[in-house]
C-alpha positions in Angstrom: -15.0 2.7 7.1 -18.7 1.6 6.9 -19.7 4.4 9.2 -18.1 7.0 7.0 -19.1 5.5 3.6 -22.8 5.0 4.7 -23.2 8.2 6.7 -26.0 9.4 4.4 -28.0 6.4 5.5 -29.0 6.7 9.1 -28.9 3.5 11.1 -31.5 2.3 13.6 -31.5 5.1 16.2 -32.7 4.3 19.8 -33.0 6.9 22.6 -31.7 5.3 25.8 -31.6 7.7 28.8 -28.6 10.0 28.5 -27.5 8.1 25.4 -28.6 7.9 21.8 -27.8 4.4 20.4 -27.3 3.7 16.7 -27.3 0.2 15.2 -25.9 0.2 11.7 -24.2 -2.0 9.1 -24.5 -3.7 5.8 -25.0 -7.1 4.2 -23.6 -7.7 0.8 -22.8 -10.7 -1.5 -21.6 -11.1 -5.0 -21.4 -13.9 -7.6 -17.9 -13.6 -9.1 -16.6 -15.3 -12.3 -12.9 -15.0 -13.0 -10.8 -16.0 -16.0 -7.0 -16.2 -15.2 -4.0 -16.3 -17.5 -0.3 -15.7 -17.7 2.3 -14.6 -20.2 6.1 -14.3 -20.5 8.7 -16.5 -18.8 6.7 -17.6 -15.8 3.6 -17.3 -13.7 4.7 -16.5 -10.2 4.5 -12.9 -9.0 5.2 -12.5 -5.3 2.8 -9.7 -4.2 0.7 -9.9 -7.4 -3.0 -9.5 -7.0 -4.1 -11.0 -10.4 -5.9 -14.3 -9.9 -4.1 -17.4 -11.0 -5.0 -20.9 -12.0 -6.1 -23.2 -9.2 -4.2 -26.3 -7.9 -5.7 -28.4 -10.7 -4.6 -25.9 -13.4 -8.1 -24.6 -14.0 -8.0 -21.0 -15.3 -11.7 -20.3 -14.6 -13.0 -19.9 -11.1 -16.3 -19.1 -9.4 -17.1 -17.6 -6.0 -19.9 -16.1 -3.8 -18.1 -13.7 -1.5 -18.6 -10.3 0.1 -17.0 -7.5 -1.8 -14.5 -5.0 -0.6 -16.7 -4.3 2.4 -17.3 -7.3 4.7 -20.8 -7.8 6.0 -21.0 -5.4 9.0 -22.8 -4.9 12.3 -21.9 -1.8 14.3 -23.1 -0.3 17.6 -22.4 3.3 18.5 -23.6 5.6 21.2 -23.4 9.3 21.7 -24.1 11.6 24.6 -23.3 15.1 25.9 -21.9 15.2 29.4 -20.0 17.9 31.4 -19.6 20.0 28.2 -18.1 17.1 26.3 -19.4 15.2 23.3 -18.7 11.5 24.2 -19.2 8.5 21.9 -18.2 4.8 21.5 -18.2 2.5 18.5 -17.9 -1.3 18.5 -18.3 -3.4 15.4 -17.8 -6.9 14.0 -17.8 -8.3 10.5 -19.2 -11.8 9.7 -18.5 -13.3 6.3 -20.8 -14.9 3.7 -18.5 -17.5 2.1 -16.9 -20.7 3.3 -15.2 -23.6 1.6 -16.1 -26.0 4.4 -18.8 -28.5 3.3 -20.8 -27.9 6.5 -20.5 -24.1 6.2 -18.8 -23.8 9.6 -15.2 -23.4 8.6 -12.6 -20.8 9.8 -13.6 -18.5 7.0 -16.8 -17.7 8.9 -14.9 -16.4 11.9 -16.0 -12.8 12.4 -13.5 -10.0 12.1 -13.3 -7.3 14.8 -12.3 -4.0 13.2 -13.6 -1.3 15.5 -13.6 -0.6 19.2 -12.9 3.0 20.2 -14.1 5.9 22.3 -14.1 9.6 21.4 -14.6 12.8 23.4 -14.3 16.5 22.6 -16.1 19.6 21.7 -16.6 21.6 18.5 -14.7 24.4 20.1 -11.4 22.5 20.5 -11.6 19.2 18.6 -11.9 15.5 19.3 -9.7 12.8 20.8 -10.1 9.2 19.7 -8.7 6.1 21.6 -9.0 2.6 20.3 -9.0 0.6 17.1 -10.3 2.1 13.9 -9.4 2.6 10.2 -5.8 3.9 9.7 -5.3 7.5 8.8 -2.8 7.3 6.0 -4.6 6.1 2.8 -8.0 6.1 4.6 -9.5 8.7 2.3 -8.2 6.7 -0.7 -10.3 3.7 0.1 -13.3 5.7 1.2 -13.5 7.5 -2.2 -13.0 4.2 -4.2 -16.1 3.4 -6.1 -15.5 -0.3 -5.6 -16.3 0.2 -1.9 -19.8 -0.8 -2.9 -18.5 -3.6 -5.1 -15.7 -6.0 -5.7 -12.7 -4.6 -7.5 -9.7 -6.9 -7.6 -9.6 -10.3 -5.9 -12.4 -12.6 -4.9 -11.7 -15.3 -7.5 -11.8 -18.1 -4.9 -14.7 -19.0 -2.6 -14.1 -18.7 1.1 -12.4 -15.4 1.1 -13.0 -12.8 3.8 -13.2 -9.7 1.5 -12.0 -8.7 -2.0 -9.3 -6.1 -2.7 -11.2 -3.3 -4.3 -8.4 -1.0 -5.3 -6.0 -2.2 -2.6 -2.7 -2.9 -4.2 -3.7 -1.3 -7.5 -4.3 2.3 -6.7 -3.5 2.6 -3.0 -2.0 0.8 0.0 -4.4 -0.8 2.5 -4.7 1.6 5.5 -5.6 -1.4 7.8 -7.3 -1.2 11.2 -5.0 0.2 13.9 -4.9 0.8 17.6 -4.5 4.6 17.9 -4.7 7.7 20.0 -5.6 10.5 17.6 -6.5 14.2 17.9 -8.6 15.9 15.3 -9.0 19.7 15.2 -12.4 21.3 15.0 -13.8 22.1 11.5 -12.5 25.5 10.6 -14.5 26.6 7.6 -13.8 23.3 5.9 -10.3 22.8 7.1 -9.4 19.9 9.5 -6.2 18.1 10.6 -5.6 14.8 12.4 -2.4 13.6 14.1 -2.1 10.2 15.8 0.2 7.7 17.4 -0.5 4.1 16.4 0.2 0.7 17.9 3.8 -0.6 17.3 3.6 -4.1 15.7 5.8 -6.7 17.5 7.2 -10.0 16.5 5.6 -10.3 13.1 6.7 -13.2 10.9 8.0 -12.4 7.5 8.4 -15.8 5.9 6.8 -14.6 2.6 10.0 -12.8 1.7 11.7 -14.4 -1.3 15.1 -13.9 0.3 14.4 -14.2 4.1 13.1 -17.4 5.6 11.4 -17.3 9.0 12.3 -13.7 9.5 10.4 -11.2 11.6 10.4 -7.6 12.7 9.5 -5.3 15.6 8.6 -1.7 15.6 10.8 0.1 18.1 8.5 3.1 18.7 4.9 4.2 18.1 4.0 4.8 14.6 2.9 8.3 13.6 0.1 9.1 11.1 -1.5 12.4 10.1 -3.8 14.1 7.7 -4.9 17.5 6.6 -8.1 18.1 4.5 -10.3 20.8 3.1 -14.0 20.4 2.2 -16.1 22.9 0.2 -19.7 23.1 -1.0 -21.4 24.7 -3.9 -22.3 23.9 -7.5 -18.8 22.3 -7.7 -18.2 20.6 -4.3 -15.3 18.5 -3.2 -12.5 17.6 -0.9 -8.7 17.7 -1.1 -6.5 15.9 1.4 -2.9 14.9 2.2 -1.8 12.2 4.7 1.4 10.5 5.8 2.7 7.6 7.9 6.1 7.3 9.6 7.4 4.1 11.2 10.8 2.7 12.4 11.4 -1.0 12.5 14.0 -3.7 13.3 14.1 -6.7 10.9 15.5 -10.0 12.0 16.8 -12.3 9.2 16.4 -15.5 11.3 13.4 -14.7 13.4 12.8 -12.4 16.3 15.8 -12.3 18.7 18.1 -14.0 16.1 21.2 -12.6 14.5 21.1 -10.6 11.3 19.4 -7.5 12.8 19.1 -4.1 11.1 16.8 -1.1 11.1 14.9 0.4 8.3 12.2 3.1 8.0 8.8 3.4 6.5 8.0 6.9 5.2 5.0 7.4 2.9 2.7 10.3 1.9 -0.3 10.8 -0.4 -2.4 13.5 -2.1 -6.0 13.3 -3.2 -8.8 15.3 -4.6 -12.5 14.4 -5.1 -14.9 16.8 -7.0 -18.7 16.6 -7.6 -20.4 18.7 -10.2 -24.1 17.8 -10.8 -24.2 14.1 -11.7 -20.4 13.9 -12.4 -17.8 12.8 -9.9 -14.0 12.8 -10.4 -11.3 11.5 -8.1 -7.5 11.6 -8.5 -5.1 10.1 -6.0 -1.3 9.6 -5.7 1.1 8.1 -3.1 4.8 7.9 -2.8 7.1 6.4 -0.1 9.8 4.0 0.9 9.7 0.8 3.0 5.9 0.6 2.9 5.2 -2.2 0.5 2.7 -2.1 -2.3 -0.4 -3.8 -0.9 -0.5 -3.8 2.9 1.3 -0.9 4.7 4.3 -2.1 6.6 4.6 -5.5 5.0 8.3 -6.1 5.5 8.8 -8.7 2.8 7.7 -6.1 0.2 8.9 -2.9 1.8 12.6 -3.8 2.3 15.3 -6.3 1.3 18.4 -7.7 2.8 21.4 -6.6 0.7 24.4 -8.3 2.4 24.8 -9.2 6.0 23.1 -7.0 8.6 22.1 -4.5 5.9 18.5 -3.8 5.1 17.6 -1.4 2.3 14.1 0.1 1.7 12.3 -0.3 -1.6 10.7 2.8 -3.0 7.0 2.6 -4.0 4.4 4.8 -5.6 1.1 4.6 -7.4 -2.4 6.0 -7.5 -5.8 6.0 -9.3 -8.1 8.1 -11.4 -11.8 7.6 -11.3 -14.9 9.1 -13.0 -18.5 8.4 -12.2 -21.7 9.7 -13.7 -25.3 9.3 -12.5 -27.7 8.7 -15.5 -31.5 9.6 -15.4 -32.4 6.1 -14.0 -30.4 6.9 -10.9 -27.7 4.3 -11.9 -24.1 5.5 -11.2 -21.7 4.4 -14.0 -18.0 4.5 -13.3 -14.6 3.8 -14.8 -11.3 3.7 -12.9 -7.6 3.0 -13.6 -5.2 2.3 -10.8 -1.5 1.2 -10.4 0.9 0.3 -7.6 4.7 0.2 -8.4 7.4 -1.4 -6.3 11.0 -0.6 -7.1 14.1 -2.7 -6.4 16.1 -1.8 -3.3 19.6 -0.2 -3.6 22.0 -2.9 -4.5 19.2 -5.3 -5.5 19.3 -6.6 -9.1 16.6 -8.1 -11.3 18.0 -11.5 -10.6 17.9 -11.1 -6.8 14.5 -9.5 -6.9 13.3 -12.4 -9.0 9.5 -12.9 -8.8 9.0 -9.9 -6.5 6.2 -7.7 -7.7 7.1 -4.7 -10.0 3.6 -3.5 -10.7 -0.1 -4.2 -10.3 -2.5 -2.5 -12.7 -6.3 -2.4 -12.6 -9.1 -1.3 -14.9 -12.6 -1.2 -13.4 -15.9 -0.6 -15.1 -18.9 -0.6 -12.8 -22.7 0.1 -12.5 -24.3 0.8 -9.2 -28.1 1.0 -9.2 -30.2 2.0 -6.1 -33.3 -0.3 -6.0 -34.3 1.5 -2.8 -32.8 4.1 -0.5 -30.7 1.5 1.2 -30.4 -1.3 -1.4 -28.0 -1.2 -4.4 -27.5 -3.7 -7.2 -23.9 -3.7 -8.4 -22.3 -5.1 -11.6 -18.5 -4.8 -12.2 -15.8 -5.8 -14.7 -12.2 -5.8 -13.4 -9.1 -6.4 -15.5 -5.9 -7.0 -13.4 -2.3 -7.3 -14.6 0.6 -8.2 -12.2 4.2 -8.2 -13.3 7.4 -9.2 -11.5 10.9 -7.8 -11.9 12.1 -10.9 -13.7 9.4 -10.6 -16.4 6.9 -13.0 -14.9 3.3 -11.9 -15.6 -0.1 -12.7 -14.3 -3.4 -11.4 -15.6 -7.1 -12.0 -14.9 -10.5 -10.7 -15.9 -13.5 -10.9 -13.6 -17.2 -10.2 -13.8 -19.3 -9.8 -10.6 -23.0 -9.2 -9.9 -24.6 -8.8 -6.5 -26.2 -6.4 -4.0 -25.3 -4.4 -0.9 -27.8 -3.3 1.7 -27.1 -0.6 4.2 -29.1 -0.1 7.4 
């Protein structure tokens, strides 16, 4: 994600024999102040992203965290051999916040989000093998203006990253093992198709109705995308992507009784347009069995309705966003996003209970380039999360910080 979002800023390029090496990344940190509240009959929203009061009942919280992007250090290399363009990318992501008094707690354990190789030629396309950003919903997060900021989440110190628009505008594409083929660029048109790693033995104890459950995927996942880019006075990009997975869900843990199959089918459509200093983005997704925040999260995506009978939940959402660069070079932006999660067939309000019905987000942001690589960022985010039983959580947050790309 960083490599795509910061492609305009070249990294540290080093010629090395047959190879050209590139060291790239970012460091960012934000001071975040959050005021949390609740309304209605309760405060618990399972799957809600609005910040809540802490264990002591305090409704105001403070944090210094990274934003939606973690701090990032990436290494890539490219070469041309035997009429093939060959490259590799490896990256890891340290964090800037920790609740441990000595600053050495688990929150500082680096993430490892990329390790892949590509080979191909502009005449026939490119093959990618390894771990990288998921294809479905990947463009949604890359065009989110909060990629340089905070968005939702981040109210507690010690977090790895904030949510940005994840769960309130799009589903997190995650970082997936994959084998993908991308066509050559044909006058702006490109397509990608991939098989992705089948998750095995994942616990699902977060489900309100299933304790200590788990699931397996019984085949490779399939993800794909088509897109078209154009240039000119009005330049832009349109895209559509999808994900398709089959899973087994065990009500008493992997290998236990209470086994049934269900499907995840989800697609999206998006458009981004730039005209002069104005940028506009519109995005929509729709599916079943996919959850509302993290793609393939079983406790959101499906529900047991009777013995050995799993039903998918439908979900949809999207976001609209407008940005404008004023004469000082500051980019001002406003965005609205929502994710909706329906009840499964046969599921009532009572059985759905505290399960999320919707997350809504308003974001107002200012992104000012102090230098070619350094941006100062200020954001206001208003989040509202509502459950099917009427429980409601809401929070307001202000953040101020900086992000440096190299």
